[in-house]
C-alpha positions in Angstrom: -25.4 2.0 -9.1 -23.5 2.4 -5.9 -20.7 5.0 -5.7 -17.2 3.6 -4.9 -15.9 4.5 -1.5 -13.1 7.0 -1.2 -9.6 5.9 -0.3 -10.0 7.6 3.1 -13.1 5.5 3.7 -11.4 2.4 2.6 -8.4 3.1 4.9 -10.8 3.5 7.8 -12.7 0.3 7.0 -9.4 -1.6 6.7 -8.0 -0.2 10.0 -11.2 -1.0 11.8 -10.9 -4.6 10.5 -7.3 -4.8 11.7 -8.2 -3.6 15.1 -11.3 -5.8 15.5 -10.2 -9.0 13.9 -6.5 -9.0 14.3 -6.1 -7.0 17.5 -3.7 -4.5 15.9 -2.3 -2.0 18.3 -2.4 1.8 18.1 1.2 2.1 16.8 0.5 -0.4 14.0 -2.7 1.3 13.1 -1.1 4.8 13.0 1.8 3.5 10.9 -0.6 1.8 8.4 -2.7 5.0 8.2 0.3 7.1 7.4 1.6 4.6 4.9 -1.7 4.1 3.1 -2.5 7.8 3.1 0.8 8.6 1.5 0.1 5.9 -1.2 -3.4 7.3 -1.7 -1.9 10.8 -2.2 0.6 9.4 -4.7 -2.2 7.8 -6.6 -4.3 10.9 -6.6 -1.6 12.9 -8.3 -2.2 10.7 -11.4 -6.0 10.6 -10.9 -6.0 7.1 -9.5 -7.6 5.5 -6.4 -7.2 2.2 -4.6 -10.2 0.8 -6.5 -8.5 1.3 -9.8 -4.8 1.0 -9.0 -2.7 -1.6 -10.8 0.6 -3.3 -10.2 2.5 -0.7 -12.2 1.0 2.1 -10.0 2.5 0.2 -7.0 5.9 -0.2 -8.7 5.9 3.5 -9.5 5.1 4.3 -5.8 7.8 2.0 -4.5 10.3 3.6 -6.9 9.1 7.0 -5.7 9.9 6.0 -2.1 13.4 5.0 -3.2 13.9 8.4 -4.9 12.7 10.1 -1.7 15.4 8.2 0.3 13.3 5.7 2.2 15.2 2.9 3.9 14.5 -0.6 2.6 12.8 -1.5 6.0 10.4 1.4 5.5 9.7 0.5 1.9 9.0 -3.1 3.0 6.6 -1.9 5.7 4.7 0.2 3.2 4.5 -2.7 0.8 3.2 -4.9 3.6 0.5 -2.3 4.3 -0.5 -2.2 0.6 -0.5 -6.0 0.4 -2.8 -6.3 3.4 -5.1 -3.5 2.1 -5.5 -5.0 -1.4 -6.1 -8.5 0.1 -8.8 -6.9 2.3 -10.3 -5.1 -0.7 -10.4 -8.4 -2.6 -12.0 -10.3 0.3 -14.6 -7.5 0.7 -15.3 -7.7 -3.1 -14.4 -4.1 -3.6 -11.8 -5.3 -6.1 -11.8 -8.3 -8.3 -8.0 -8.7 -8.3 -5.0 -8.1 -6.1 -2.4 -6.0 -7.8 0.0 -6.4 -4.9 0.2 -10.2 -5.2 3.1 -10.4 -7.6 5.3 -7.7 -6.1 8.4 -8.6 -4.2 9.8 -6.3 -1.6 13.3 -4.7 -1.2 16.1 -6.8 0.2 16.5 -6.3 3.9 19.5 -4.4 5.1 20.9 -1.0 4.0 19.1 1.1 1.5 20.0 0.2 -2.1 21.6 2.6 -4.5 19.1 4.8 -6.3 17.2 2.8 -9.0 18.5 -0.5 -7.6 15.3 -1.4 -5.7 14.0 -4.9 -6.5 10.4 -4.2 -7.4 9.6 -7.7 -8.7 9.8 -6.5 -12.3 
């Protein structure tokens, strides 16, 4: 049986695809790497990886970003990075589902009051 790739390897594969197939620029690639690495580190604290993460893990991460004081535009960008990553993992048959598919992002504008982030619950 083949070992599952690490999150770092999956991030690299995903970013390679973005650069090659979609022509993503350096700034986009660097932002996605930062965002996805932060999400991977969050998951690792609970013993989870991209391959096993579920929708609740993603909701917990988005709530953590809110607690950490991220603006809604930054949360929306991170959610976008996660959606793209999980779609990639599904297309590459690394996952059999897309846990990001049902999440809705924060409303655009100023940062909501703590705990008021719309996470599609």
